Residue, then its C-alpha position, 0 to 999 in steps of 0.5 A: x104197302x102191298x109188299x109190307x102186307x105180304x110180309x105178315x105171316x099167316x099163323x093160325x088164330x081165332x078170327x071174328x065170325x063177322x068178317x067179310x070180303x066187302x068190309x075188307x075191300x072197303x077198309x083196304x081199298x085194294x083197287x085204289x093205288x092213290x090211297x095206299x100210301x098211308x100205310x100206318x093208318x091203313x094198318x091200324x084200321x085193319x087191326x081194329x077191324x080184326x083182319x090183322x092180329x099181333x102177338x109178342x113176335x109178329x103180326x098175323x094176317x087173315x088168309x083172305x087179306x093175304x090172298x088179295x095182296x098176293x093176287x095184286x102183287x102177282x098181277x103187278x110183277x112177273x114171277x122172276x122180278x117178283x122173286x128178285x124184289x122179294x130177295x132184296x127186301x128180305x136182305x134189306x131188313x130194318x130191325x126197328x120195323x116190326x114188318x121186317x123182323x120176319x121175312x115175306x113169308x106168304x109170298x115166299x111160300x107161293x114162289x117156292x112151292x110153285x117154282x115161279x122163278x129160276x132155280x138160282x133165284x129160288x135158292x137166293x130167296x130161300x137163303x135170304x129168308x132163312x138168314x132173316x129168320x135166324x136173325x130173329x131166332x125163329x129156328x123152325x122156319x129158318x130150318x125150312x128155308x135153309x133146307x131148300x137152299x141146302x138142297x139146291x147147293x148139293x145139286x150144284x155141288x154134284x156138278x161143280x164141286x162148290x165146297x165153299x157154298x156147301x160149307x156155308x150151308x152146313x154151318x147154318x144148319x149146325x147153328x139151327x139144329x143146335x138151337x133146336x136141340x137136334x143133337x145128332x143133326x147138329x153133329x152131322x152138319x158140324x162134321x160136314x162143315x169142317x170137311x167142306x172147309x178142308x176140301x175148299x182150302x178154307x183157313x183163317x177166320x172162317x175155319x176158326x169160327x167152325x172150331x168155335x162151333x165144334x167147341x160149343x157142341x162138345x160143351x153141350x155134350x159134356x165133353x169138356x176136354x174136346x171143347x178145350x181143344x177146339x177152342x184152343x185151336x180157334x184162339x191160335x188161329x185168331x191170335x195169328x191173324x191179329x199178329x198178321x194184321x198188326x204187321x200189315x198195319x205197321x207196314x202201311x203206317x211206314x208207307x204213309x208216313x205214320x198217317x192213320x190206316x183203314x185197318x182199325x175196324x178190321x182189327x176190332x172185328x178180329x178182337x171181338x171174334x177172339x173175345x168170343x173164343x175167350x168166353x167159350x174157353x173160360x166156360x170150358x175151363x170152369x166146367x173142368x174146375x180150372x179156376x185160374x184159367x177160367x178167371x184169366x180168359x173171363x177177364x180177357x174177354x171182358x177187357x176186349x168187349x169193354x174196349x170195343x162195345x157199347x156199355x149196354x151191349x148184350x155181348x158184354x152182358x154175356x161176359x159179365x154173366x160168365x165171370x159172375x158164374x166163375x166167381x160164384x161156382x169156383x171162387x165162392x165170392x158171392x158178393x163180387x159175383x152178384x155185382x157182375x151178375x146184376x150188370x148182366x141182368x140189367x143189360x139183358x132186361x133192357x133188351x126185353x122182358x123175355x130176352x132169351x139171354x136173360x134166362x141164363x143170367x137169371x138162372x145163376x142169379x136165383x141161386x145167388x139170391x137163395x144164398x143171400x136168403x132172399x127167397x121171394x126174389x130168387x123164386x121170381x127170378x127162376x120162374x121168369x127164367x123158366x118162362x123165357x126158356x119155355x117161350x123160346x124153345x121146344x118143351x124137351x129142349x136141353x136148355x130147360x134141364x139146368x133151370x129145372x134143376x135150379x128150381x128143384x134145388x130151391x124147392x127142396x130148400x123150402x121143403x117142397x119136396x114133391x114139386x122138387x122131385x117133379x122138376x128134377x125128374x123132368x131135367x133127368x128125362x130131358x138130359x138123358x134123351x139129349x145125351x145119355x153120357x152127359x156128365x151132369x146126368x149122374x148128378x141129376x139122378x143122384x139128386x132125384x134119388x135123394x129127394x125120393x129118400x133112396x140112398x146111393x153109394 
C-alpha cells in the first residue's frame, strides 16, 4: 500500500481547511502494518476525508500524506534498493489500474533530486518513468524525466561512444517534442537520431522507424515531397525485411518437415509496422492530391490491420478515418466517406469521450455533416473536437489550427462572420508561429481576408 500511495502525483489543488495530521493518522493507521492490506477501502476513506482527490487522468495526494508515506518507505528500504524497486514497479505497470497509469512521481523526484542512488540506477529510474508518462501521453513530465536520462547517456557517450543508447534517447525526445509542438527541438532530435543510428551501424526496422518519424515531421511542416521520400525509404526497408522473414520461414518449414514455425508473431509485427508506413504515405499522397496512390495505400493499410487486429482496435480506426478523408476530400464520395468515418468515430468513442484520436475523426466528420445539412450534429462534433484538443495540448499547439479552421468555415456557413473571423485568425496565428512557410498558411490568410471583406488577387 505504501508504494501505491507514493504513486499519487502531488498536483496542486484546493484542500479542505479542516484537514489535520491527527485525522490523517487515524484514517491511515500508518504505524499499523497489519491493517494496511485492505488498500481499496483505505483509499476510499482517504478520498472521502479529502486527503486524496481525483480528476479525469489521475489521483492527487495531499502533501502531508505524501510526506508520511515517503518517510515510511525510506525507513523501510535503503536508497539504492528503493530506487531499484521503484524502477521495477514503473516497468511493470498495469494499464487497467489507475495507480499505474502514472509513475511513482513523488518518490522518483526525491530519489533523483537528492541523488540517493548510483548514477546508473538514477538513469534507469528516469528512463522508465519517462516511458510510463509517454504511454499515457503526459508529455511534459515525460520530457522532464527523459532529459535526465538523456544527460546521463550523453555523459556515458563521451566516455564510451554508446551510439545506440543515444539514438534511443533522441528518438524519444523527438516524439515528445513533436507532441508538445516544439518544432525546432523535434527537428534537432530527429537529425541526431538518424546520425546516431548511422554511427552505430543500425539498420533494419529501427532505421525504418526513424524514417517514419522524419516523414511525419515533414508532413507537419507541409513539406510533402520530403515526407513521401522518407516514407518510401521506410517502406522499402520493411518490405525487404518481410521478404527475408518469408525466406527464413520457408527454410525452417523445410527443415522441420512442414511443421509450424515460431516466426508468425514476428511477421505480424512487421506487417503492422508496414501498415503504419502505408497509412503515413497515403496521407502524404493525399496532401499532394494524388488520388490513386492515396487510395491504394489506404486500402493496403486497412487490409493488413483488419487481418491482424481486433475490430475495435484504435489503429484500425485510424486507417478507416484516413480512407474516409481521402474519399471525402479527393474523390468527393460523401456517402462512402461517411460509412468509414462513422466506423472510426465509433471505435474512438469506445476508448473514452475525450480520447485524443477522436478529435481527428470528429474534425472531418463535422465537415461531412455540414455537407449533409445536419448543422446541429456538425457543431456538436466540432465543439467536442476543439474541447479534446484543448484538454490534450497547450493552447498554441499546431494541432489546434485545423479544428479552428473547420469551425470558422462552419460559422461562416451559418452567417456568424464575427466568430468565424476570430477562429480563423487564431488558426493563422498558431500556424504562422509553428512554420511561417507552411503551405496551408496562405489558404488560411486568404480565408481571413475574405471574412474581413478584403479581396486578394
